[in-house]
BAROZA-283584 format. One record per atom (N, C-alpha, C): residue number from 1; residue in three letters; atom name; x, y, z. Coordinates in pm, 1 decimal. Each point is the difference from the previous one (the first is absolute). Example, Ala and Ser with C-alpha at 12.3 -4.5 7.8 and 13.67 -1.06 7.14 Angstrom:
BEGIN
{n->1	res->ALA	atom->N	px->1319.0	py->-569.0	pz->780.0};
{n->1	res->ALA	atom->CA	px->-89.0	py->119.0	pz->0.0};
{n->1	res->ALA	atom->C	px->90.0	py->120.0	pz->0.0};
{n->2	res->SER	atom->N	px->-35.0	py->105.0	pz->-72.0};
{n->2	res->SER	atom->CA	px->82.0	py->119.0	pz->6.0};
{n->2	res->SER	atom->C	px->-77.0	py->109.0	pz->73.0};
This chain:
BEGIN
{n->1	res->UNK	atom->N	px->1320.5	py->-592.0	pz->-10.7};
{n->1	res->UNK	atom->CA	px->-4.6	py->42.5	pz->-139.4};
{n->1	res->UNK	atom->C	px->-92.8	py->120.4	pz->-11.6};
{n->2	res->UNK	atom->N	px->50.3	py->111.9	pz->-47.2};
{n->2	res->UNK	atom->CA	px->-89.3	py->115.0	pz->-17.9};
{n->2	res->UNK	atom->C	px->-98.4	py->-24.0	pz->-114.8};
{n->3	res->UNK	atom->N	px->-119.3	py->52.3	pz->16.7};
{n->3	res->UNK	atom->CA	px->-104.1	py->-16.7	pz->-100.9};
{n->3	res->UNK	atom->C	px->-18.2	py->130.2	pz->-77.5};
{n->4	res->UNK	atom->N	px->-66.5	py->-12.0	pz->-115.6};
{n->4	res->UNK	atom->CA	px->-31.4	py->117.8	pz->-80.7};
{n->4	res->UNK	atom->C	px->-134.9	py->-21.3	pz->-66.4};
{n->5	res->UNK	atom->N	px->-42.7	py->93.4	pz->-86.4};
{n->5	res->UNK	atom->CA	px->-133.7	py->-8.8	pz->-59.8};
{n->5	res->UNK	atom->C	px->-16.3	py->-118.6	pz->-94.3};
{n->6	res->UNK	atom->N	px->110.0	py->-58.2	pz->-45.2};
{n->6	res->UNK	atom->CA	px->-7.7	py->-115.2	pz->-89.1};
{n->6	res->UNK	atom->C	px->28.4	py->-132.1	pz->70.6};
{n->7	res->UNK	atom->N	px->59.4	py->6.8	pz->116.6};
{n->7	res->UNK	atom->CA	px->38.1	py->-119.7	pz->74.5};
{n->7	res->UNK	atom->C	px->-38.5	py->20.5	pz->146.3};
{n->8	res->UNK	atom->N	px->-112.8	py->-59.8	pz->38.2};
{n->8	res->UNK	atom->CA	px->-51.3	py->18.0	pz->135.4};
{n->8	res->UNK	atom->C	px->-63.2	py->-130.8	pz->47.2};
{n->9	res->UNK	atom->N	px->-25.6	py->-12.5	pz->129.1};
{n->9	res->UNK	atom->CA	px->-57.7	py->-123.3	pz->53.2};
{n->9	res->UNK	atom->C	px->-137.1	py->-30.9	pz->-61.5};
{n->10	res->UNK	atom->N	px->-27.3	py->-128.1	pz->-20.2};
{n->10	res->UNK	atom->CA	px->-128.8	py->-41.7	pz->-56.5};
{n->10	res->UNK	atom->C	px->-118.6	py->50.4	pz->81.7};
{n->11	res->UNK	atom->N	px->19.5	py->16.2	pz->129.0};
{n->11	res->UNK	atom->CA	px->-110.8	py->43.7	pz->86.1};
{n->11	res->UNK	atom->C	px->-47.5	py->141.0	pz->-34.1};
{n->12	res->UNK	atom->N	px->75.7	py->74.4	pz->-76.9};
{n->12	res->UNK	atom->CA	px->-38.0	py->136.6	pz->-37.8};
{n->12	res->UNK	atom->C	px->-60.3	py->9.3	pz->-139.9};
{n->13	res->UNK	atom->N	px->-13.1	py->-111.4	pz->-70.0};
{n->13	res->UNK	atom->CA	px->-40.8	py->4.9	pz->-140.5};
{n->13	res->UNK	atom->C	px->-141.9	py->51.7	pz->-21.9};
{n->14	res->UNK	atom->N	px->-89.1	py->-13.2	pz->97.1};
{n->14	res->UNK	atom->CA	px->-137.6	py->45.9	pz->-17.5};
{n->14	res->UNK	atom->C	px->-24.8	py->140.0	pz->52.8};
{n->15	res->UNK	atom->N	px->105.6	py->66.7	pz->43.5};
{n->15	res->UNK	atom->CA	px->-14.1	py->136.9	pz->47.3};
{n->15	res->UNK	atom->C	px->10.0	py->97.3	pz->-117.3};
{n->16	res->UNK	atom->N	px->-69.5	py->112.1	pz->12.8};
{n->16	res->UNK	atom->CA	px->11.9	py->105.0	pz->-99.6};
{n->16	res->UNK	atom->C	px->142.0	py->56.9	pz->7.6};
{n->17	res->UNK	atom->N	px->50.1	py->51.5	pz->-110.7};
{n->17	res->UNK	atom->CA	px->138.8	py->44.0	pz->-10.2};
{n->17	res->UNK	atom->C	px->42.2	py->98.3	pz->109.4};
{n->18	res->UNK	atom->N	px->-78.6	py->104.4	pz->31.6};
{n->18	res->UNK	atom->CA	px->47.7	py->92.9	pz->103.7};
{n->18	res->UNK	atom->C	px->19.6	py->-67.6	pz->136.4};
{n->19	res->UNK	atom->N	px->-90.5	py->-89.3	pz->35.8};
{n->19	res->UNK	atom->CA	px->9.7	py->-68.7	pz->128.6};
{n->19	res->UNK	atom->C	px->114.0	py->-101.0	pz->-4.0};
{n->20	res->UNK	atom->N	px->11.9	py->-71.3	pz->-111.0};
{n->20	res->UNK	atom->CA	px->109.7	py->-96.7	pz->-15.7};
{n->20	res->UNK	atom->C	px->134.7	py->71.0	pz->6.4};
{n->21	res->UNK	atom->N	px->12.4	py->113.1	pz->-68.2};
{n->21	res->UNK	atom->CA	px->126.6	py->74.0	pz->0.9};
{n->21	res->UNK	atom->C	px->33.8	py->50.5	pz->139.7};
{n->22	res->UNK	atom->N	px->-101.3	py->43.2	pz->75.7};
{n->22	res->UNK	atom->CA	px->23.0	py->42.9	pz->137.9};
{n->22	res->UNK	atom->C	px->48.7	py->-118.5	pz->82.6};
{n->23	res->UNK	atom->N	px->-60.2	py->-117.1	pz->-18.5};
{n->23	res->UNK	atom->CA	px->42.1	py->-120.2	pz->73.0};
{n->23	res->UNK	atom->C	px->143.8	py->-36.7	pz->-35.3};
{n->24	res->UNK	atom->N	px->35.7	py->12.4	pz->-126.0};
{n->24	res->UNK	atom->CA	px->136.8	py->-29.8	pz->-43.6};
{n->24	res->UNK	atom->C	px->98.3	py->95.1	pz->67.9};
{n->25	res->UNK	atom->N	px->-33.0	py->128.7	pz->3.4};
{n->25	res->UNK	atom->CA	px->87.6	py->98.2	pz->65.2};
{n->25	res->UNK	atom->C	px->17.6	py->-32.0	pz->148.7};
{n->26	res->UNK	atom->N	px->-111.3	py->-30.9	pz->66.2};
{n->26	res->UNK	atom->CA	px->5.7	py->-30.7	pz->142.9};
{n->26	res->UNK	atom->C	px->79.8	py->-127.6	pz->23.6};
{n->27	res->UNK	atom->N	px->-26.5	py->-104.0	pz->-78.5};
{n->27	res->UNK	atom->CA	px->69.9	py->-127.5	pz->17.5};
{n->27	res->UNK	atom->C	px->150.2	py->16.1	pz->-21.4};
{n->28	res->UNK	atom->N	px->38.3	py->74.4	pz->-101.2};
{n->28	res->UNK	atom->CA	px->143.0	py->21.9	pz->-25.2};
{n->28	res->UNK	atom->C	px->66.2	py->73.9	pz->116.1};
{n->29	res->UNK	atom->N	px->-70.6	py->98.1	pz->56.7};
{n->29	res->UNK	atom->CA	px->54.8	py->72.2	pz->114.9};
{n->29	res->UNK	atom->C	px->15.9	py->-93.5	pz->119.7};
{n->30	res->UNK	atom->N	px->-97.7	py->-87.8	pz->19.5};
{n->30	res->UNK	atom->CA	px->8.7	py->-95.2	pz->110.6};
{n->30	res->UNK	atom->C	px->115.3	py->-98.4	pz->-19.6};
{n->31	res->UNK	atom->N	px->21.3	py->-42.5	pz->-124.6};
{n->31	res->UNK	atom->CA	px->113.5	py->-89.5	pz->-28.4};
{n->31	res->UNK	atom->C	px->131.5	py->69.5	pz->34.7};
{n->32	res->UNK	atom->N	px->10.2	py->126.8	pz->-35.8};
{n->32	res->UNK	atom->CA	px->122.2	py->76.1	pz->31.8};
{n->32	res->UNK	atom->C	px->21.4	py->10.9	pz->151.5};
{n->33	res->UNK	atom->N	px->-110.5	py->-1.7	pz->74.3};
{n->33	res->UNK	atom->CA	px->7.9	py->7.5	pz->146.0};
{n->33	res->UNK	atom->C	px->24.4	py->-136.0	pz->64.7};
{n->34	res->UNK	atom->N	px->12.1	py->-104.2	pz->-81.9};
{n->34	res->UNK	atom->CA	px->35.1	py->-130.7	pz->52.7};
{n->34	res->UNK	atom->C	px->-114.1	py->-97.9	pz->19.7};
{n->35	res->UNK	atom->N	px->-120.9	py->35.6	pz->-39.9};
{n->35	res->UNK	atom->CA	px->-112.1	py->-92.7	pz->10.3};
{n->35	res->UNK	atom->C	px->16.0	py->-113.4	pz->-102.0};
{n->36	res->UNK	atom->N	px->-51.1	py->-119.2	pz->34.5};
{n->36	res->UNK	atom->CA	px->3.0	py->-107.1	pz->-99.1};
{n->36	res->UNK	atom->C	px->-111.9	py->24.1	pz->-102.0};
{n->37	res->UNK	atom->N	px->8.8	py->-65.5	pz->-115.3};
{n->37	res->UNK	atom->CA	px->-93.0	py->27.2	pz->-109.6};
{n->37	res->UNK	atom->C	px->-145.4	py->-22.2	pz->37.9};
{n->38	res->UNK	atom->N	px->-29.1	py->-111.0	pz->65.5};
{n->38	res->UNK	atom->CA	px->-138.5	py->-31.2	pz->34.9};
{n->38	res->UNK	atom->C	px->-61.6	py->104.9	pz->90.4};
{n->39	res->UNK	atom->N	px->73.9	py->41.2	pz->99.4};
{n->39	res->UNK	atom->CA	px->-49.7	py->101.9	pz->94.0};
{n->39	res->UNK	atom->C	px->-12.0	py->134.7	pz->-70.5};
{n->40	res->UNK	atom->N	px->95.7	py->33.6	pz->-84.8};
{n->40	res->UNK	atom->CA	px->-4.2	py->126.5	pz->-73.8};
{n->40	res->UNK	atom->C	px->-123.4	py->5.8	pz->-90.4};
{n->41	res->UNK	atom->N	px->-30.8	py->-110.0	pz->-66.8};
{n->41	res->UNK	atom->CA	px->-116.4	py->-3.7	pz->-88.8};
{n->41	res->UNK	atom->C	px->-128.8	py->17.2	pz->80.3};
{n->42	res->UNK	atom->N	px->-10.1	py->-70.0	pz->112.0};
{n->42	res->UNK	atom->CA	px->-120.5	py->8.0	pz->82.3};
{n->42	res->UNK	atom->C	px->-23.1	py->141.4	pz->52.4};
{n->43	res->UNK	atom->N	px->103.5	py->61.0	pz->52.6};
{n->43	res->UNK	atom->CA	px->-11.8	py->136.1	pz->53.1};
{n->43	res->UNK	atom->C	px->-30.5	py->97.9	pz->-113.0};
{n->44	res->UNK	atom->N	px->71.2	py->-11.6	pz->-110.5};
{n->44	res->UNK	atom->CA	px->-18.6	py->92.3	pz->-112.8};
{n->44	res->UNK	atom->C	px->-140.1	py->-11.6	pz->-58.3};
{n->45	res->UNK	atom->N	px->-52.2	py->-120.5	pz->-7.9};
{n->45	res->UNK	atom->CA	px->-135.2	py->-20.1	pz->-53.0};
{n->45	res->UNK	atom->C	px->-102.2	py->70.0	pz->88.5};
{n->46	res->UNK	atom->N	px->9.3	py->-20.5	pz->128.5};
{n->46	res->UNK	atom->CA	px->-94.3	py->63.0	pz->92.8};
{n->46	res->UNK	atom->C	px->9.8	py->152.0	pz->-5.4};
{n->47	res->UNK	atom->N	px->121.8	py->52.3	pz->-1.0};
{n->47	res->UNK	atom->CA	px->17.5	py->145.6	pz->-1.3};
{n->47	res->UNK	atom->C	px->-44.4	py->60.5	pz->-132.6};
{n->48	res->UNK	atom->N	px->24.3	py->-68.3	pz->-110.1};
{n->48	res->UNK	atom->CA	px->-41.5	py->51.7	pz->-130.7};
{n->48	res->UNK	atom->C	px->-152.4	py->0.6	pz->-12.2};
{n->49	res->UNK	atom->N	px->-64.9	py->-103.3	pz->52.6};
{n->49	res->UNK	atom->CA	px->-146.6	py->-2.0	pz->-0.7};
{n->49	res->UNK	atom->C	px->-55.5	py->116.4	pz->80.5};
{n->50	res->UNK	atom->N	px->58.3	py->23.8	pz->115.9};
{n->50	res->UNK	atom->CA	px->-43.5	py->112.8	pz->83.3};
{n->50	res->UNK	atom->C	px->24.6	py->131.9	pz->-72.3};
{n->51	res->UNK	atom->N	px->115.8	py->13.1	pz->-63.2};
{n->51	res->UNK	atom->CA	px->31.5	py->121.0	pz->-76.5};
{n->51	res->UNK	atom->C	px->-104.7	py->21.5	pz->-109.5};
{n->52	res->UNK	atom->N	px->-32.8	py->-107.7	pz->-73.5};
{n->52	res->UNK	atom->CA	px->-98.7	py->10.3	pz->-107.2};
{n->52	res->UNK	atom->C	px->-136.6	py->43.0	pz->50.6};
{n->53	res->UNK	atom->N	px->-41.6	py->-57.8	pz->111.6};
{n->53	res->UNK	atom->CA	px->-128.9	py->38.0	pz->57.8};
{n->53	res->UNK	atom->C	px->-0.7	py->146.2	pz->43.1};
{n->54	res->UNK	atom->N	px->109.9	py->46.2	pz->57.2};
{n->54	res->UNK	atom->CA	px->9.6	py->138.8	pz->46.3};
{n->54	res->UNK	atom->C	px->9.3	py->100.2	pz->-114.2};
{n->55	res->UNK	atom->N	px->35.6	py->-48.0	pz->-118.7};
{n->55	res->UNK	atom->CA	px->12.0	py->87.8	pz->-116.1};
{n->55	res->UNK	atom->C	px->-106.6	py->-28.4	pz->-105.9};
{n->56	res->UNK	atom->N	px->-106.8	py->-67.3	pz->42.5};
{n->56	res->UNK	atom->CA	px->-113.4	py->-32.0	pz->-88.7};
{n->56	res->UNK	atom->C	px->43.8	py->-67.8	pz->-129.4};
{n->57	res->UNK	atom->N	px->93.0	py->-92.9	pz->12.3};
{n->57	res->UNK	atom->CA	px->47.0	py->-76.9	pz->-115.3};
{n->57	res->UNK	atom->C	px->-72.6	py->-133.6	pz->-4.6};
{n->58	res->UNK	atom->N	px->-24.9	py->-47.8	pz->-121.0};
{n->58	res->UNK	atom->CA	px->-50.3	py->-136.8	pz->-14.4};
{n->58	res->UNK	atom->C	px->114.0	py->-92.8	pz->36.8};
{n->59	res->UNK	atom->N	px->-25.2	py->-95.8	pz->87.3};
{n->59	res->UNK	atom->CA	px->105.3	py->-84.9	pz->52.7};
{n->59	res->UNK	atom->C	px->30.8	py->-116.0	pz->-94.2};
{n->60	res->UNK	atom->N	px->-101.7	py->-74.1	pz->-36.3};
{n->60	res->UNK	atom->CA	px->20.1	py->-120.5	pz->-82.5};
{n->60	res->UNK	atom->C	px->-63.7	py->15.8	pz->-136.5};
{n->61	res->UNK	atom->N	px->52.7	py->-74.7	pz->-94.4};
{n->61	res->UNK	atom->CA	px->-59.0	py->-2.9	pz->-133.4};
{n->61	res->UNK	atom->C	px->-137.3	py->-63.3	pz->8.6};
{n->62	res->UNK	atom->N	px->-89.6	py->48.0	pz->-82.4};
{n->62	res->UNK	atom->CA	px->-135.7	py->-56.6	pz->-3.4};
{n->62	res->UNK	atom->C	px->2.9	py->-131.6	pz->-76.8};
{n->63	res->UNK	atom->N	px->-73.1	py->-98.0	pz->50.6};
{n->63	res->UNK	atom->CA	px->-11.6	py->-126.8	pz->-71.0};
{n->63	res->UNK	atom->C	px->-100.5	py->15.3	pz->-112.1};
{n->64	res->UNK	atom->N	px->36.8	py->-48.8	pz->-116.1};
{n->64	res->UNK	atom->CA	px->-91.6	py->10.7	pz->-115.2};
{n->64	res->UNK	atom->C	px->-47.1	py->-134.1	pz->-43.0};
């Protein structure tokens, strides 16, 4: 199932929007390449976190 900014895995809910959107893009590409959902989410999460760190983005929402 492809994801979008309104419908994405629960594991991405605490990520800031730019990092979450990058993870969604990566996960969708992995799904198109034949990866199963669980593996696609895991890979996309790791790559999006790395992308965020390399672009000086805040990764997770701050707890209040």
